[in-house]
N, C-alpha and C positions, 0 to 999 in steps of 0.2 A: 461437571456438575449435573445434577439430576435435571435441571431445567434445559440444559443443552443436549444431553445425550439420552434422556429418559432412563429406562430400566438398564441400559447398557453402560451407565456411568461408572460402574465398578470394573468393567472389562478394559484392561490396558490396550488391547488391540484396537479398540474403538475410541476410548476416552483418554488414553495415555498421551503424554506431551508430544511424543514422536509419531503418533498415529495420524492418518489422513482419511477419515471415514467418508468424506465427500469426493475424494479423488481429484482435488483441484490443484495438487502439487504444493500445497501449503500445509504443514503439519499443525496440530492443535496449538502448540506453543506460539507459532507464527500467527495463527488466526487470533489467539488471545491478544497478542501485542497489537495487531492491526484492528482489533475490535470488530472482526467479521464472524459470521456464523460457521462453525466447523462442520456442521452437518448439511450445509447448503452450498453446492459447488458454484452457484452463481454469485455467492457472497464472497468476494475475494478482493485482495488488494491489487489494483492494476491502474495504469494511467492511460489516458486518451489525449490526443492533441486536437485543438481547434486552431486552424490557421487562416489568415487572410493575407493580403499583400503586406501589411505593416505590423501585424500582431500575431503572436503565437501564444495560445493559452494552453497550459498543461492542466488537465482535469483528472481528478481521482476521487473515489469514495472517501468520505471524511467522517470523523466522529468527534463530538464535542468533548470527549474525555481522552483525547490523544493530541499530540503535537506532531507536526510534519515539517520536513525539510526537503526542498527541491534542489537537486544537483544536476550538473550536466558534464558530459565528456565529449571530446572530439577525437579521442584516441583510446579505444578500449584495450588495445594491446599493452599500453602503458599502465592501465588501470588508474588513470588520473581523473579525479572528480573534483569539480569546482562548484561552490555553492551559488545558487541564484537567490535563495532565501535562507535565513537562519531558521531554527525551529519556531514555528508559529502555531497558535492554537487552532484546532480543528473547528469546523462549523457543521451544522446539520446537513445531511445530503451530500451533494457533490461540491468539492472545493476547486477553485480555479486560481492558478498562479500564473501571471504573465511572465514571459521571458523578455526582458528589456532589450536584448540584442540577439534576436533569432537568427539562426544560421542552419542551413540544411544539413550540415555535418554534425550537428549536435544530437546526442543520445541522452535521454533523461532517466533519472531514478528519483523515487520519493522514499525517504526514510521515515519510519513511524517510531514514535517514542511514547511511553507512558509517562506523563508528567509527575 
């Protein structure tokens, strides 16, 4: 759109769904789904962990117009992902979802969906 890409909005190399004008490894279609800014490399879908002795919180940028699901895997070779949460509505800013059974062998992913 003109708002996102300025005068280059008609150029498919910049504004096309497969383009990545901010070089953050997320194409414009993925940025649209995640509700991030396709022209700002710092605006990207990613997760962070906050841990203590008894709690592990998975944090990620969130949007009120998207839903999110947190999954984990302990075996990436098998590509087996198990849900920690179902799809839940986003909130403004950063969202935190606790892992009720944290384990150092867990790898996390957050899926984004347009409701």
